[in-house]
N, C-alpha and C positions, 0 to 999 in steps of 0.2 A: 668337404666333411664328409666321409660318413658314417651309417649309423649301425653297430653290430646288435642284433637284438638276439638274447640267450635263451634257450629254452632247457626244460628238465637238468639235468647234469651239470650242463654248459653252464646255467646260472647259477648253481652250487657252488662251482669251481671259479666264476669268475665274482663271485661275490655280489653282483649288478644283475639286473635283469636286461640293462643296454647301456652304452657308452659309443662315444665319437672317437674317429678318428681320423689323420690328413689322408684326403685322396690320395689316390697312389699306393697308398699303403697293402702290402698284400699279407693272405693268412699265415702266411710263416714268419713274418715280420712279428706280428700280432702275438703268436706261440712265444716266439722267443722273449719278447717285451714282458708278456703277462706272466710268466713263471710256470712251473712243471706242472701243478695240476691243471691248470686250463691247457696246457700245450700236449697234455697227454689225451684230454677231452676232443681238442681241435686236430688231432691227427687221426679221430677214429670218427667223427662226426662228419655231415652231409652239409651242404651249405646251398642255400637259395639266396640267388644277388636280384634283388628287384620281383623277387617269384619264378626265377627261371634255374635249375641245375649249375653251378659253378662248381667245373672241378681244377682247375688250374690253381693249388694253392701257394704260385711264385708269381702269378700275374698281378699287375696292378688292379687294385678297384677302383672303379669309377667314380667321379664328382658325384654326391647328393644321392649315391646307390642306398641300400637299406638290406643288410645282409643279415639272414636267418642262420642262426649256427643250431644244427638238430643234431643231437648224439645218439648213439645208437639206442631205438626204444627195444624193451623187454616184450616178448608176445609177435615177432615178427609180423 
């Protein structure tokens, strides 16, 4: 399994602070599965996988990974 942790607007769009998905799932698959409000946030968000920047939204996420979803924050 992989754990997605949502912050700020991503948390509001997801309706939860975190949830789990099967290993091998991609960020794009999650966006399609979760629906339009979260998909919009995911398309503009940055991602950290186990603390490292993750840029490939179509790459399978590894078993046991923790994914932090960081939507754009105001104020730069």
